[in-house]
C-alpha positions as CSV (number, residue, x, y, z in Angstrom):
1,M,116.5,102.6,33.6
2,L,118.4,99.3,33.7
3,L,119.4,97.9,30.3
4,I,119.9,94.2,29.9
5,F,121.6,92.5,27.0
6,I,120.3,89.0,26.1
7,P,121.3,87.6,22.7
8,E,117.8,86.2,22.0
9,P,115.2,87.1,24.6
10,T,112.4,84.6,25.2
11,P,109.2,84.5,27.2
12,R,111.1,82.8,30.0
13,H,113.5,85.8,30.2
14,H,110.6,88.3,30.3
15,F,108.8,86.4,33.0
16,T,111.9,86.0,35.2
17,F,113.3,89.5,34.8
18,S,109.8,91.0,35.3
19,H,109.3,89.2,38.6
20,I,112.8,90.1,39.9
21,F,113.0,93.7,39.0
22,N,109.3,94.5,39.7
23,D,110.1,93.1,43.2
24,L,113.1,95.4,43.5
25,G,111.2,98.4,42.0
26,I,113.7,98.8,39.2
27,E,112.6,99.8,35.7
28,F,114.4,97.8,33.0
29,S,114.4,97.0,29.3
30,I,115.9,94.1,27.3
31,T,117.8,94.4,24.1
32,G,119.4,91.8,21.8
33,N,121.3,94.5,19.9
34,S,124.9,94.4,21.0
35,E,125.7,97.8,19.5
36,E,122.8,99.5,21.3
37,F,124.0,97.9,24.5
38,R,127.6,99.0,24.1
39,N,126.5,102.6,23.2
40,S,124.1,102.9,26.1
41,K,125.1,105.2,29.0
42,N,122.5,103.6,31.3
43,L,123.2,101.2,34.1
44,K,123.5,97.9,32.3
45,F,124.6,94.3,32.4
46,S,124.7,91.3,30.1
47,Y,123.1,87.9,30.6
48,S,124.7,85.5,28.2
49,A,127.1,82.6,27.9
50,A,130.1,85.0,27.5
51,T,130.7,88.6,28.3
52,L,130.7,91.3,25.5
53,G,133.6,93.2,27.1
54,N,134.1,94.7,30.5
55,E,130.5,95.2,31.4
56,L,128.7,93.8,34.5
57,H,128.0,90.3,33.4
58,F,125.9,87.4,34.6
59,H,126.6,83.9,33.2
60,A,123.6,82.3,31.5
61,S,123.3,78.5,31.8
62,G,120.9,78.3,28.8
63,L,117.7,77.3,30.7
64,L,115.9,80.5,29.8
65,D,116.8,80.2,26.1
66,E,114.9,76.9,25.8
67,K,111.4,76.4,24.6
68,K,110.8,72.8,25.7
69,I,110.8,70.9,29.0
70,K,113.7,68.6,29.6
71,D,114.1,66.0,32.3
72,F,116.9,67.1,34.5
73,I,117.9,68.0,38.1
74,P,119.9,71.3,38.5
75,D,123.2,71.2,40.3
76,T,123.4,72.8,43.7
77,S,126.2,74.5,45.7
78,E,126.6,77.2,48.3
79,F,127.3,81.0,48.1
80,Q,127.4,83.3,51.2
81,S,126.3,80.3,53.3
82,E,123.1,79.9,51.2
83,I,122.2,77.1,48.9
84,I,122.2,78.0,45.2
85,L,121.2,76.3,41.9
86,F,123.0,76.3,38.6
87,P,126.5,77.0,39.9
88,H,129.2,77.6,37.2
89,N,132.9,78.5,36.8
90,D,132.6,81.6,34.7
91,K,135.1,84.0,36.3
92,A,133.8,86.9,34.4
93,S,130.4,86.5,36.0
94,A,129.4,88.7,38.9
95,L,127.8,85.7,40.7
96,P,129.0,82.1,40.8
97,Y,125.6,80.8,39.8
98,D,122.9,81.6,37.3
99,V,120.5,83.5,39.6
100,F,117.9,84.0,36.8
101,S,117.7,80.3,35.9
102,A,117.5,79.5,39.6
103,V,114.5,81.8,40.1
104,F,112.8,80.6,37.0
105,Y,113.2,76.9,38.0
106,M,111.6,77.5,41.3
107,L,108.8,79.8,40.3
108,S,107.8,77.9,37.2
109,R,107.6,74.7,39.3
110,Y,109.7,73.1,36.6
111,E,110.0,69.8,38.5
112,E,106.3,69.4,38.8
113,Y,106.0,69.0,35.0
114,L,108.4,66.0,35.0
115,S,107.5,62.4,35.8
116,Y,106.7,61.8,39.5
117,T,104.8,59.3,41.6
118,P,101.6,61.0,42.9
119,D,100.4,60.4,46.4
120,E,97.1,58.9,47.3
121,H,95.4,62.2,46.4
122,G,97.2,62.6,43.1
123,R,99.5,65.3,44.5
124,F,103.1,66.1,43.9
125,E,104.5,65.3,47.4
126,A,106.9,67.6,49.3
127,S,109.3,64.7,49.7
128,Q,109.8,64.6,45.9
129,S,110.8,68.2,45.6
130,L,114.4,69.3,45.2
131,A,113.9,71.8,48.1
132,Y,113.0,68.9,50.5
133,K,115.8,66.6,49.2
134,K,118.5,69.3,49.5
135,G,117.2,70.8,52.8
136,F,116.0,74.2,51.7
137,L,112.2,73.8,51.8
138,Q,112.0,76.0,54.9
139,I,114.1,78.8,53.3
140,P,112.6,81.5,50.9
141,V,115.6,81.0,48.6
142,V,114.1,83.1,45.7
143,E,114.0,86.2,47.9
144,I,117.5,85.5,49.2
145,W,118.8,85.1,45.6
146,I,117.2,88.4,44.6
147,K,118.8,90.1,47.5
148,Q,122.2,88.8,46.5
149,L,121.6,90.1,42.9
150,K,120.5,93.5,44.3
151,E,123.7,93.8,46.3
152,V,125.8,93.1,43.3
153,I,124.0,95.7,41.2
154,K,124.1,98.3,44.0
155,S,127.9,97.7,44.4
156,V,128.2,99.0,40.8
157,S,125.6,101.7,41.1
158,P,125.2,102.7,44.8
159,E,122.9,105.5,43.8
160,L,120.3,103.1,42.3
161,K,117.1,103.3,44.2
162,T,115.2,100.1,45.0
163,T,111.9,99.4,46.6
164,E,112.0,98.3,50.3
165,K,109.2,95.9,51.0
166,K,107.4,95.5,54.3
167,F,106.7,92.2,56.0
168,S,103.0,91.3,55.9
169,F,100.8,88.6,57.4
170,I,97.7,87.2,55.7
171,P,95.6,84.6,57.6
172,T,93.5,82.4,55.4
173,Y,90.8,79.9,56.4
174,D,89.4,76.9,54.5
175,I,85.8,76.0,55.2
176,D,85.7,72.3,54.3
177,Q,82.7,71.8,56.5
178,A,80.8,74.9,57.7
179,F,79.1,72.9,60.4
180,A,79.9,69.5,62.0
181,Y,76.3,68.5,62.5
182,R,73.7,71.2,61.7
183,H,72.1,72.2,58.4
184,K,73.1,69.0,56.6
185,G,69.6,67.6,56.1
186,W,67.7,64.9,58.0
187,K,69.1,62.1,55.9
188,R,72.7,62.9,56.7
189,A,71.8,63.6,60.3
190,A,70.1,60.2,60.6
191,G,73.0,58.5,58.9
192,G,75.4,60.1,61.4
193,F,73.4,58.8,64.4
194,I,73.3,55.3,62.9
195,K,77.0,55.3,62.3
196,D,77.7,56.6,65.8
197,S,75.6,53.9,67.2
198,L,77.0,51.1,65.2
199,T,80.6,52.1,66.0
200,F,79.8,52.7,69.7
201,R,80.9,56.4,69.5
202,C,78.6,57.4,72.3
203,S,80.3,60.8,72.9
204,N,79.9,61.7,69.2
205,F,76.2,60.6,69.4
206,F,75.5,63.0,72.2
207,K,77.5,65.8,70.7
208,R,75.5,65.5,67.5
209,L,72.3,65.4,69.4
210,S,73.2,68.4,71.6
211,A,74.1,70.5,68.6
212,L,71.0,69.5,66.6
213,I,68.6,70.4,69.5
214,H,70.6,73.5,70.3
215,L,71.8,72.5,73.7
216,Q,75.3,73.1,72.6
217,P,76.8,75.2,69.7
218,D,77.9,73.3,66.6
219,P,81.7,72.6,67.2
220,F,82.7,73.8,63.8
221,D,80.9,77.2,64.3
222,T,84.0,79.1,65.2
223,Y,83.3,82.2,63.1
224,D,82.6,84.6,65.9
225,Y,86.0,83.6,67.4
226,L,87.7,84.3,64.1
227,F,85.9,87.6,63.6
228,E,86.9,88.6,67.2
229,L,90.6,87.8,66.4
230,Q,90.3,89.8,63.2
231,K,89.1,92.8,65.1
232,R,91.5,92.4,68.0
233,Y,94.6,92.1,65.8
234,N,93.5,94.2,62.8
235,L,93.8,91.2,60.4
236,C,92.8,91.0,56.8
237,P,91.8,87.4,56.3
238,V,90.6,85.4,53.3
239,F,88.0,82.7,53.7
240,F,87.7,79.9,51.1
241,F,84.3,78.2,51.1
242,H,83.7,74.6,49.9
243,P,80.8,74.6,47.4
244,G,79.0,71.6,48.9
245,T,79.5,69.0,46.2
246,N,79.1,65.6,47.9
247,G,81.7,62.9,47.7
248,T,84.0,60.8,49.8
249,F,86.2,63.9,50.5
250,D,83.5,66.5,50.0
251,K,81.2,66.8,53.1
252,N,80.1,70.4,53.3
253,C,76.6,71.7,53.7
254,L,74.9,73.0,50.5
255,P,75.2,76.8,50.1
256,E,71.6,77.0,49.1
257,N,70.6,76.1,52.7
258,R,69.3,79.3,54.3
259,H,71.6,79.1,57.4
260,V,74.6,78.3,55.2
261,G,73.7,81.1,52.9
262,N,73.5,83.6,55.8
263,L,77.0,82.4,56.9
264,I,78.4,82.9,53.5
265,K,77.0,86.5,53.4
266,N,78.4,87.1,56.8
267,L,81.9,85.9,55.8
268,T,81.8,88.1,52.7
269,D,80.8,91.1,54.8
270,H,83.8,90.6,57.1
271,A,86.6,89.5,54.8
272,D,87.8,88.6,51.3
273,F,86.1,85.5,50.1
274,G,87.0,82.8,47.6
275,I,86.1,79.3,46.5
276,H,87.5,76.0,47.9
277,P,86.8,73.8,44.8
278,S,85.7,70.3,45.6
279,Y,87.9,67.3,45.6
280,L,86.1,65.9,42.6
281,S,86.7,69.1,40.6
282,A,90.4,67.9,40.1
283,E,89.1,65.0,38.0
284,K,86.0,66.8,36.6
285,P,87.1,70.3,35.6
286,Q,83.6,71.2,34.5
287,L,82.5,71.0,38.1
288,L,84.5,74.2,38.9
289,T,82.2,76.2,36.6
290,E,79.1,74.9,38.4
291,E,80.6,75.4,41.8
292,I,81.7,79.0,41.1
293,S,78.2,79.8,39.8
294,R,76.6,78.3,42.9
295,L,78.7,80.4,45.3
296,E,78.2,83.6,43.3
297,R,74.4,83.1,43.3
298,V,74.4,82.7,47.1
299,S,77.1,85.3,48.0
300,G,76.1,87.9,45.4
301,K,79.8,88.4,44.9
302,K,82.1,87.7,41.9
303,I,84.4,84.8,42.8
304,T,88.0,85.5,41.7
305,K,90.0,83.8,44.4
306,A,90.5,80.0,44.9
307,R,92.4,77.3,46.8
308,Q,92.2,73.7,45.9
309,H,90.6,71.3,48.4
310,F,93.3,68.9,49.7
311,I,95.8,71.2,47.9
312,R,95.2,69.1,44.7
313,V,97.2,71.2,42.3
314,R,98.1,69.5,39.0
315,L,100.2,71.7,36.7
316,P,99.3,73.1,34.3
317,D,95.7,71.7,34.2
318,T,94.4,73.1,37.5
319,Y,95.6,76.6,36.8
320,R,94.4,76.5,33.2
321,N,91.0,75.6,34.5
322,Y,91.1,78.5,36.9
323,I,91.9,81.0,34.1
324,T,89.1,79.6,32.0
325,N,86.7,80.2,34.8
326,G,87.8,83.8,35.7
327,I,89.9,83.0,38.7
328,T,92.6,85.6,39.0
329,D,94.3,84.7,42.3
330,D,95.3,81.2,43.6
331,Y,96.2,80.4,47.2
332,S,97.1,76.7,46.7
333,M,100.8,76.9,46.3
334,G,102.1,75.0,49.3
335,F,102.4,71.5,50.6
336,A,99.8,69.7,52.7
337,T,102.3,67.5,54.4
338,E,105.2,69.9,55.1
339,A,105.6,73.6,56.1
340,G,107.8,75.8,54.0
341,F,108.1,77.3,50.5
342,R,106.9,75.1,47.7
343,A,108.0,77.6,45.1
344,G,111.0,78.9,47.1
345,T,109.2,82.1,47.8
346,S,106.8,83.8,50.2
347,E,105.8,86.4,47.7
348,P,103.1,86.2,45.0
349,F,104.1,85.5,41.4
350,Y,102.4,84.9,38.1
351,F,101.8,81.4,36.9
352,F,104.1,80.6,34.0
353,D,102.6,77.8,31.8
354,L,105.7,75.8,31.1
355,Q,104.1,73.6,28.4
356,K,102.9,76.7,26.5
357,N,106.0,78.6,27.4
358,E,104.1,81.7,28.4
359,Q,103.3,83.9,31.4
360,T,99.6,84.1,32.4
361,K,97.6,86.6,34.4
362,L,96.9,84.2,37.2
363,L,98.6,85.5,40.4
364,V,99.8,82.7,42.7
365,H,99.9,83.4,46.5
366,P,102.0,80.8,48.3
367,F,101.2,79.8,51.8
368,V,103.9,78.9,54.4
369,I,102.0,76.8,56.9
370,M,98.9,74.6,57.1
371,D,97.4,73.4,60.3
372,G,97.1,69.9,59.0
373,V,100.9,69.5,58.9
374,F,100.9,69.4,62.7
375,I,97.5,67.9,63.3
376,Q,97.4,65.1,60.7
377,Y,100.8,64.5,59.2
378,H,103.3,65.4,62.0
379,P,101.3,65.6,65.2
380,A,103.1,67.8,67.7
381,S,102.7,69.4,71.1
382,H,102.0,73.1,71.5
383,A,105.6,73.8,72.4
384,R,106.9,71.7,69.4
385,V,104.6,73.5,66.9
386,I,105.8,76.9,68.1
387,E,109.4,75.7,68.0
388,Q,108.9,74.9,64.3
389,L,107.0,78.0,63.5
390,K,109.6,80.5,64.9
391,P,112.3,79.9,62.3
392,L,109.7,80.0,59.5
393,I,108.5,83.4,60.7
394,A,112.0,84.6,61.2
395,Q,112.9,83.6,57.6
396,V,110.0,85.5,56.1
397,K,110.6,88.5,58.3
398,S,114.3,88.5,57.3
399,V,113.4,89.0,53.6
400,N,110.4,91.3,54.4
401,G,108.1,88.7,52.7
402,T,104.5,87.7,53.1
403,F,103.5,85.1,55.6
404,I,100.3,83.4,54.5
405,S,98.9,80.8,57.0
406,L,96.2,78.2,56.2
407,F,93.9,77.1,59.0
408,H,90.5,75.4,58.9
409,N,87.5,76.5,60.9
410,H,87.3,73.2,62.6
411,A,90.9,73.6,64.0
412,F,89.4,76.1,66.5
413,C,86.8,73.9,68.1
414,D,86.3,74.8,71.7
415,T,86.6,71.2,72.8
416,P,89.1,69.6,75.2
417,E,90.7,67.5,72.4
418,I,91.6,70.4,70.2
419,K,91.1,73.6,72.2
420,H,94.9,74.1,72.5
421,W,95.0,75.1,68.9
422,R,93.4,78.4,69.7
423,D,96.3,79.0,72.0
424,I,98.8,78.0,69.4
425,Y,97.2,80.2,66.8
426,E,97.1,83.2,69.0
427,E,100.7,82.7,70.0
428,M,101.6,82.5,66.3
429,I,99.8,85.7,65.6
430,G,101.7,87.4,68.4
431,L,105.0,86.3,66.9
432,L,104.0,87.5,63.5
433,I,102.7,91.0,64.4
434,N,105.3,91.9,67.0
């Protein structure tokens, strides 16, 4: 048992220390009683502004003592060739930076509670993050910092046993539109034909016609391919299904459609399944309740997993709404425009509501890469995509983390324009599982 002295423990301390030491597999307790700490024969260290004596000591910057949110940007430096936050000059400290404040700052998404300019979809942009500005967005710094902490503790107590994690890969798929042309109703089909005609998109017109009269498969119907990959590589994917709410950015078929309902049941039979809440639900939180009920009626399954459409996460409101509606696991923690580690980690962590200053039971699963980064925001060739994926994969493997990928069903269309993404995806899988 590890004993930690903290003069006045707060919810921020408990959240941070629980994440770190649960990750390491080390049992711990916290005390604010200096005499109890001094008399203890257990492995111990102090986390405070100053040391109590000659014990193992880590300097506290004060961030975890606070109850309010302040507008600030933490200082950065380097240690063991890695970027660090909250550096200090306390010579008695075992590390030259406040590792616990650094972890808390990243996991709490502290910067996303401060004033920022949202993008066109109301999102906190990658380019506004400290990680992007300081060049560590593609590095799982939280795991690296925890590893540095472990090495210090093990140097004092070599016999201490810690948990050795294993690298894992979780593919996830967002179903924004289950089908490109089929099962959308005659009004939407007619509207599509008219739009194709007026804009002289002849190839689109004939693709739509061929799919509707079953001369060709619907281009977005890539599910058999994904199921075959799942079987071939022994994958455990998670599918996130859009509930069909109509709007400018919500184009899916209604789940009540018999064919769509059969697809949903097929997906739930093959893999884990969650909701991909509509774009509008970010403005109208009550929609989430309706959308979850709709998917539960059709699927016959309890919906507890979610990922925001367009990655429209607004802290803390989005996650509070999840909790209210029984969502226990979120997969939205990542950037739509850049690959990397939005929260500085590849591992799941509990959402800490910074405004309420309390840990919640919502488990956040960060993703590393989304197909749209290379299709929409930074178009790249096959070779260039793989070149950028390799260091990300290497980074996650180096810390035995969890690599979560986000792809859409329409990214695997078997058409000349986008067919190469099947090759890219399978090459990525090969790099991940070997």
